[in-house]
C-alpha positions in Angstrom: -45.4 9.5 82.0 -45.0 13.0 83.2 -48.0 15.2 84.5 -47.4 18.2 86.1 -44.8 17.8 88.9 -45.8 14.1 89.5 -44.1 11.2 87.6 -46.7 8.7 86.7 -46.0 5.1 85.5 -48.2 4.0 82.8 -49.9 1.2 84.5 -53.4 0.0 84.1 -54.6 2.0 87.2 -52.9 5.2 85.8 -54.6 4.5 82.5 -57.7 4.4 84.1 -57.1 7.7 85.7 -56.3 9.3 82.3 -59.6 7.7 81.0 -61.5 9.4 83.8 -59.6 12.6 83.2 -60.6 12.8 79.5 -64.2 11.6 80.2 -64.6 14.5 82.7 -63.2 17.1 80.4 -65.3 15.8 77.4 -68.4 15.9 79.7 -67.8 19.5 80.9 -67.0 20.7 77.3 -70.2 19.1 75.8 -72.4 20.7 78.5 -70.7 24.0 78.1 -71.6 24.0 74.4 -75.2 22.8 74.9 -75.7 25.7 77.3 -74.3 28.1 74.8 -76.6 26.6 72.1 -79.7 27.4 74.3 -78.4 30.9 75.0 -78.3 31.6 71.3 -81.6 30.0 70.6 -83.2 32.4 73.4 -81.1 35.4 72.2 -80.3 36.5 75.8 -77.8 35.4 78.3 -78.9 33.9 81.7 -80.1 36.5 84.1 -80.1 39.1 81.4 -83.0 41.6 81.8 -83.5 41.7 78.1 -85.1 38.2 78.3 -87.7 39.6 80.8 -91.4 39.0 79.2 -90.0 37.5 76.1 -92.5 34.6 76.1 -89.8 32.1 76.7 -87.1 31.2 79.0 -84.9 28.5 80.4 -86.6 25.5 82.1 -83.8 23.3 83.6 -82.6 20.3 81.9 -82.8 16.6 81.7 -80.0 13.9 81.6 -78.9 11.5 79.0 -76.2 8.9 79.3 -74.0 9.1 76.2 -71.6 6.2 75.3 -68.2 7.1 74.2 -64.9 5.2 73.7 -63.8 6.7 77.2 -66.8 5.4 79.1 -70.3 6.7 79.8 -70.7 10.4 80.5 -73.8 12.4 81.7 -75.1 15.0 79.4 -77.4 17.6 80.7 -79.7 18.7 77.8 -81.1 22.2 78.7 -84.9 22.9 78.1 -86.9 25.9 77.3 -90.2 26.8 78.8 -92.1 26.4 75.5 -90.3 23.2 74.4 -89.0 24.6 71.1 -85.3 24.2 71.7 -83.5 21.6 69.6 -79.8 21.2 70.1 -77.4 20.8 67.1 -74.6 19.2 68.8 -76.3 15.7 69.8 -79.0 14.1 67.6 -82.2 13.0 69.4 -82.1 9.3 70.7 -78.4 9.0 69.6 -76.6 7.6 72.7 -73.3 6.9 71.0 -70.9 9.8 70.2 -69.1 7.8 67.5 -65.5 6.8 67.4 -62.5 8.9 68.4 -61.9 10.1 64.9 -65.5 11.3 64.5 -65.6 12.9 67.9 -62.3 14.8 67.2 -63.8 16.2 64.0 -67.1 17.2 65.7 -65.1 19.0 68.5 -62.7 20.8 66.0 -65.9 22.1 64.2 -67.1 23.5 67.4 -63.8 25.6 67.7 -61.9 23.3 70.1 -58.2 23.4 68.7 -56.1 20.6 67.9 -53.7 21.5 70.7 -56.5 21.6 73.2 -57.7 18.1 72.1 -54.2 16.8 71.7 -53.1 17.7 75.3 -55.7 15.4 76.8 -55.6 12.7 74.3 -51.7 12.5 74.5 -52.1 11.7 78.2 -53.7 8.4 77.2 -52.1 7.5 73.9 -48.7 9.3 73.9 -47.4 10.5 70.7 -50.1 8.7 68.5 -52.6 11.4 68.9 -50.3 14.4 68.5 -51.4 17.7 67.2 -50.3 16.7 63.8 -52.1 13.4 63.8 -55.2 15.3 64.8 -54.8 17.9 62.1 -54.5 15.0 59.7 -57.8 13.8 61.0 -59.6 17.2 60.7 -58.0 17.8 57.0 -61.7 16.9 56.0 -62.9 20.1 57.8 -60.5 22.1 56.0 -61.7 20.8 52.8 -65.3 21.6 53.7 -64.1 25.2 54.6 -62.5 25.6 51.1 -65.7 24.3 49.5 -67.8 26.8 51.4 -65.8 29.6 50.2 -65.8 28.4 46.6 -69.2 27.0 46.3 -71.4 28.3 43.4 -73.9 31.1 44.2 -77.2 32.2 43.0 -76.9 34.6 40.0 -79.1 37.3 41.7 -79.5 38.8 45.2 -82.3 41.3 46.0 -80.2 42.7 48.8 -76.7 42.1 50.3 -75.9 43.2 53.9 -72.4 44.0 54.7 -70.7 44.3 58.2 -67.7 43.4 60.2 -67.3 42.2 63.8 -64.1 41.9 65.7 -62.9 38.7 67.2 -59.8 37.8 69.2 -57.4 35.6 67.2 -53.8 34.9 67.6 -51.5 35.8 64.7 -48.3 35.8 66.3 -49.8 37.8 69.2 -53.5 37.7 70.2 -55.5 40.8 68.9 -58.9 41.6 67.7 -59.2 41.1 63.9 -62.3 42.0 61.6 -64.5 39.3 60.4 -66.1 40.8 57.3 -69.6 39.2 56.7 -71.9 39.3 53.6 -75.5 38.0 54.0 -77.8 38.1 51.0 -81.5 37.6 50.3 -82.6 36.1 46.8 -85.4 37.5 44.9 -87.4 34.6 46.2 -86.6 35.5 49.8 -84.1 32.8 50.7 -81.2 33.9 52.9 -77.6 33.1 52.4 -74.3 33.8 54.2 -72.7 34.6 50.8 -69.0 34.6 52.2 -67.0 36.0 54.9 -63.3 36.9 55.3 -60.9 37.6 58.2 -58.6 40.5 57.9 -56.4 42.4 60.5 -58.8 45.5 60.1 -61.9 46.5 58.6 -61.2 47.8 55.1 -62.8 48.6 51.9 -60.3 46.3 50.1 -61.7 43.4 52.1 -65.1 43.9 51.0 -64.1 44.4 47.4 -62.2 41.1 47.5 -65.2 39.3 48.9 -67.6 40.8 46.4 -65.1 40.2 43.5 -64.9 36.6 44.5 -68.7 36.3 44.7 -68.9 37.6 41.1 -66.3 35.0 40.1 -68.5 32.2 41.7 -71.7 33.3 39.6 -73.3 36.3 41.6 -74.0 38.6 38.5 -76.5 41.0 39.9 -77.5 42.7 43.2 -80.2 45.2 43.6 -79.4 46.7 46.9 -76.5 47.0 49.4 -77.2 47.8 53.1 -74.3 48.8 55.3 -73.2 51.2 58.0 -71.1 54.5 57.5 -67.8 52.9 57.1 -65.9 55.3 54.9 -65.7 54.3 51.1 -68.0 51.2 51.7 -70.5 52.3 49.0 -68.0 53.0 46.5 -66.4 49.7 47.1 -69.6 47.9 46.6 -70.6 49.9 43.3 -67.2 49.4 41.8 -67.9 45.7 41.7 -71.6 45.9 41.1 -72.2 49.4 39.5 -76.1 48.8 38.9 -76.6 48.1 42.8 -78.1 50.8 45.1 -77.0 51.7 48.5 -79.0 52.0 51.8 -77.4 53.6 54.9 -78.5 51.7 58.0 -80.9 53.7 60.0 -80.0 51.9 63.3 -76.5 53.1 62.9 -77.8 56.7 62.2 -79.9 56.5 65.2 -77.0 55.5 67.5 -74.9 58.5 66.1 -77.8 60.9 66.8 -78.3 59.5 70.4 -74.5 60.3 71.1 -75.1 63.9 70.4 -78.1 64.5 72.8 -78.5 64.9 76.4 -80.3 62.0 78.3 -83.5 63.7 79.0 -84.0 64.5 75.2 -83.4 61.0 74.0 -87.1 59.9 74.0 -88.5 62.9 72.0 -85.6 63.1 69.7 -85.7 59.4 68.7 -89.5 59.4 68.6 -89.3 62.2 65.9 -86.4 60.6 64.3 -88.4 57.2 63.8 -91.1 59.3 61.8 -88.5 59.8 59.0 -87.6 56.2 58.3 -91.2 54.9 59.0 -92.5 57.2 56.2 -94.2 55.6 53.2 -92.7 57.9 50.5 -89.4 59.7 49.9 -91.4 63.0 49.8 -92.9 62.3 53.3 -89.6 61.2 54.7 -87.9 64.3 53.4 -90.6 66.5 54.9 -90.1 64.5 58.3 -86.4 65.2 58.1 -86.7 68.9 57.5 -89.3 69.2 60.6 -86.9 67.2 62.8 -83.9 69.5 61.9 -86.2 72.6 62.4 -87.1 71.2 65.8 -83.6 70.3 67.2 -80.8 71.9 65.1 -80.7 75.0 67.1 -80.2 73.0 70.4 -78.0 70.4 68.9 -76.2 71.9 65.8 -74.2 68.8 65.4 -77.2 66.8 64.4 -77.7 68.9 61.3 -74.1 68.4 60.2 -74.3 64.8 60.9 -77.5 64.1 58.8 -76.5 66.5 56.1 -73.3 64.5 55.4 -75.2 61.3 55.0 -76.4 60.3 51.5 -78.6 57.3 50.6 -81.0 57.8 53.4 -84.2 56.9 51.6 -83.2 54.3 48.9 -85.2 51.7 50.8 -88.4 53.5 49.9 -87.8 52.8 46.1 -88.4 49.1 46.9 -91.6 47.1 47.6 -93.3 48.1 50.8 -93.5 44.5 52.2 -89.6 44.3 52.4 -88.9 47.7 53.8 -88.8 46.6 57.4 -86.0 44.3 56.5 -83.9 46.7 54.2 -83.9 50.0 56.1 -81.2 48.8 58.5 -78.3 46.3 58.9 -80.4 44.5 61.9 -80.4 41.2 59.9 -76.5 40.9 59.9 -76.1 42.5 63.4 -78.2 39.7 64.7 -76.0 37.1 62.9 -73.0 38.6 64.5 -74.6 38.7 67.9 -75.4 35.0 67.7 -71.9 34.2 66.5 -70.5 36.1 69.6 -72.6 34.1 71.8 -71.4 30.7 70.5 -67.9 31.8 71.0 -68.3 33.3 74.5 -66.7 30.3 76.2 -63.5 30.8 74.2 -61.1 33.8 75.1 -59.4 33.7 71.7 -58.7 31.6 68.7 -55.2 30.2 68.4 -55.1 30.6 64.7 -56.9 32.1 61.7 -57.5 28.5 60.5 -59.4 27.7 63.6 -61.5 30.8 63.6 -62.2 30.1 59.7 -63.2 26.6 60.7 -65.7 27.8 63.5 -67.4 30.5 61.3 -67.8 28.1 58.5 -69.5 25.6 60.7 -71.7 28.5 62.0 -72.4 29.8 58.6 -73.2 26.5 57.1 -75.7 25.8 59.8 -77.3 29.4 59.1 -77.7 28.4 55.4 -79.1 25.0 56.0 -81.6 26.4 58.6 -83.0 28.9 56.2 -82.8 26.9 52.9 -86.1 27.0 51.3 -87.7 29.5 53.6 -88.9 32.8 52.5 -87.8 35.7 54.6 -90.7 38.1 55.7 -92.2 40.1 52.9 -90.2 38.7 50.1 -92.9 36.4 48.9 -95.3 39.2 48.2 -92.4 41.3 46.7 -91.2 38.6 44.3 -92.8 39.9 41.1 -91.7 43.4 41.7 -88.2 42.5 42.4 -87.9 40.4 39.1 -89.2 43.4 37.4 -86.4 45.5 39.1 -83.8 43.2 37.8 -85.3 43.5 34.3 -86.3 39.9 34.0 
């Protein structure tokens, strides 16, 4: 057997070497994934100043011996200070990682490619576990991805958030492509990743395709879309759901304003800007906007031009007060994107659209399972009002 510049004879001793090699690679891979899960749970990277005074932090690890077909490996389960972290990779008290086929499927779902898995396994088993063989094993995962994209949807969503984030994937060459994501909240307050799609660039056509497909799967009515200032986004949403309203994300507006002012004015400008979207009524918000422009437009005239061109600033004030903190911005879906990026931080790129699709599907399915039956804050109190807004 050939390995690098060394020709190895396939003897029992060399087979043991390969077993050790794969065992070590598997151990490293699993421990890396566990650390990534803890980072996602805490919402900040190790040594990141944003984690200071959050009330929780990393607290070392404890070791577990895990039985695999390649021998025992040592897993370091990370802990948090409050003892709230539960990893999703390894079930509690389970000390057996299953047979090879099950292990391959689990690794594939975590974004490890068939080539990466095959490169190691082939050193032990020759052509038996070629990439094609592993692809056949992971066909069940492909079926799960297809099922996710075509599952029936609730007939109504009170709000749907739209956004795109960019992830490096290989399509001939490796480039960043736009992962378009739709996350919705039902009138009862349950959160769902409605769907997602991978396109070379962010586009209104991509959003329209996702929304049109959602309608075909049973999503009949949406009260509100929340999105950023991507050109044509509102029109794309209302072409598919003409009754829906639209809210421009105030966090994105704040970022734009911040780019137009000097550093020493940031604090007072943003403080006065916050009075606008913190208002209780549209009338109060419009008055606060007028005062804001009166104060700052002479010093920063581009602020007036920017805010004057934006529509749908105060749509969220037409909705129940208890849910307004959740619908004035796109923060919910941006948080989802942020956690997704943390989960894939150990990968430089995805080798194919299929591998990225599989990874995102697993992440989205975990999200939906986590929030199944849970009511997002404020929606319990607003349920009756939202039902009336639907006309039910």
